Residue, then its C-alpha position, 0 to 999 in steps of 0.5 A: m715107657t711114654a715119652g713124658a716118663a722118659q723125660v723127667l727120668g732123664a732129667v732125674g738122671g742129669v740133676g743126679v750126676g751134677i750132685l754127684i760131681a759137686a756135693h760134699r755130703r756123702d747122703l747127697r752124693v749117694a742120693g745123686l748116684a741113685a738117681w743117676a742109675v734110676g735115670c739111666g734105667g728109665l731111658v733104657v726102657y724107653l729106648a729098647p726095642h719092643g719085644h724080646h723081652r726074655l733076651l734083655a732080661a738075660a742080658a741085663v743079668l750078664a751085665a749085672i754080673g759083670a759089672a759086679v765082678g768089674g767093680f770088685v777088680l777095680l776096687r782092687v786095682p784102681w788104674l785099670l779103670a783108666i786102662a781099660t777106658l783106654a782101650c775101649v775108646p776106638a770100639r764103636f759099634p754102628v747100633h740102630v735105636g729105633s729110627t736113629e743110627a749112632n755109632l756107640l762105645l758098647p764096650l766101654y759101657g760095661v767099664v762104666a757099669a764097673a766104675a759105678v759099681a765100685l763107686a758106690w761101694e766106696l761112698f758106702g764105705d769110709e772114703p772121704r774124698e768129695r769134688e774129685l774134679g776141683p775147680l771144674a766141679n761147679p761148672l761141669a755139675l751145672f752144665v750136666g744138670w742143665e742139660g739133663l733138664s732140657l729133656l723136659w722141653t725137648e722138640d725131640v725126645r728119642q734123640g735127647a734121651i740118646e744124647l743122655l743114656f749113651f754119652v752124658l750120664p756115662f761119661g759124667l760118672l766116668a769123669v768123676a771115677l777117674a778123677r778119684l784116682r791116686w797120682s801114680r807116675p808108673w800107672v801114668l807112664t803105662l798110660y802114655v806107653q798104652l796110648a803111643l802104641m795103640a796110635l802107632a798100631f792105628a797109624l799103621i793100619g791106615i798106612v797100609q790102608y792108603q797103600t792098598r786102597n782098602i778101607f774098612w767100615n763107613p761105606k760114605v767114605k768108600v764112595d767118597n773115595a771113588y769119586a775122588p778128584s785125584g789119584w793121591f786122595y784116598r781117605v782112610n779110617s784105620v779101624f775107627y768108623d769115621p776118617s775125623i774120629y780117627g785123625r782125632f785120636l792120632v792127634v792126642g797121641i802125637l800130643a802126648s809124645l810131642a809133650i815129652v819132646l818139649l819137656r823132657r829134655g834130659d831124657a834122651l831115649w825117652r825123647i828119640a822114642a817120642v820123635l819116632t812115635v810122632a813121625i810115624t803116627w803123623a804119616g798115618l794122620l795124613p791119608s785121614f784128610s781130616q782138616s778138623s784133625f790138622v787144625s786141631l793138631i796145629a792149635a795144640a802144637v803151638v800152644g805146647s810151644v808157648v807153654a814150653s818156650r815161652r819167648h821163643g814159642l811166640i815165634v812159632v805162632v807168628v810163623a803158624a799163623a803166616v802159613l795158615v794165612v797164606a794156605v788160606l790165600v792160595s787155596p782154590a776156593v778163595r782165589k775163584k772168590a767162591s762163596l763162604s759157604h762154598v769154601t766151608s762146604g756148607r758149614s758156616t750156612l749150619v752155623s749162621k742157622g744154627l744161631k739163629v735157633g739159639v737166638h729164637h730160644p735164648v733162655v732154655g734152648v730147644g733142648v737137648g738132641g732138639f737141634r736137628r729138628a728145630y733147624a730143620d723146621l727153620a730152613g724148611l727141610k723135610g723128612k723126619e731126620p734130614k742129614a742136612a740139618a746135623s750140626h758141626t759146631t759144638p758151642v753152636t749145638v749148645l746155645a741152640e739146645t741149652g741156650f745162652p746159660g748152657l753156653a755160659l756154663l760150657v764157657w766156665l767149664v773150658v776156662a776152668a779145665l784150661l786154667a787148671a792144665f797150664a797152671r805152673i807147667r815144670g820140666t819135671f814128669d808130672g809137668a810133661a804129663r800134665l802138659a800132655f793133658g793139657l794139649a790134649l784137651v786144647a786139640i779136642l776143644v779145637h776140634c769140636l768147632f769144626y766137628n760136633a762130638l765133644f760130649e760124645d767123646p769120652t776122652f774129653w771127659g777122661l781128659l777133665a778128670l786127669v787134668a783135675l787129678g794133675a792140678r791136685r798134685p804138689i809142683e815139683v821143682p826140676a832137679 
């Protein structure tokens, strides 16, 4: 398949997901789902390695059978979709797609395929539900559609195809499927217990790795540890490929338990269990040395304190701000009057030049996946895929790749999601659950300011769905 055909099919898939998210009429939603399938299929053909046709055909047949069986199971027990999604979030495997290496969530794609089959069955049936994402539907649909269209003018077709096929298209459909769930306290509680146990398990593995000085995956982290400036500095990544991704997952687990501590004051046993979970998971987070994870945890904890305690939460804000200012002032880089680029490990330069890329292409951007190539051309970097051009800030990437329209849609989506997450939080079970969704969303949004992996993270898409699901619940009055 030619690059031009892949660009058209990718754009069709992106627009299809947008229609599926926002349309009211069933025939339009069916057409959107069909466009999604056509777009995904076309991008698979474009990115598939040459040769091994029989092996690929056999894998496609087995995948179709598995998706059909999985879809049947999800129709019988819909909440298994959320359970399976959470279970697959850590399962990342390094895969080479042509000359590009990416850490892909291979098991999760099987879950998405099953969700697509179940969704198709329901859309063709008598299911009346529509616009499941509520106030998030319009901004998310427009953003996904615009990003899909940007593949038509991207400066890097292959990278753009990877972004759409492995992240935006599958996770966009997953958000729709998750938002279709019916609110169920037993299943929400099950999801929390699963998250807490997973976070505890990964934290304990990280603690053991720190004690034994033996980590898995990621040779780069091993090399960095070998040249660490101090014996106590040793980064771990548990079973994740990247310490920052590991840290981000543990932060989400901590915040879910923190929501129980803040709002469920009458449930002594649950609060004790939640406090222990926070303490152990925090101990596992420390040796990740993920600065972005620490900042996101602090930001979300402050928001949680303000929401739960109102007046007293403002004191927490002041104290946290004071601690942050003191930490910055006493840091060695600041005391030595180092440059901003040195203090931020070169990321300020990435941000400033990334903004220039966006300013140079304000209307349509350089297209999805085109940031690295455009940045390299602007900075005069050599090589096909220079690592120094990798973005670390999601809003800057969105501005550069989709222009000011894409950035405006992202801001609209974030504002709508946060308003839906924190509207009328009460000290009930449902209120604690919605607070947990909101705090996790805040943490991931803060994290993406320092680690460019917002749309590549299925947790973000899942939280959008859960926020919309929780917002549909009638507001309870605490007993």
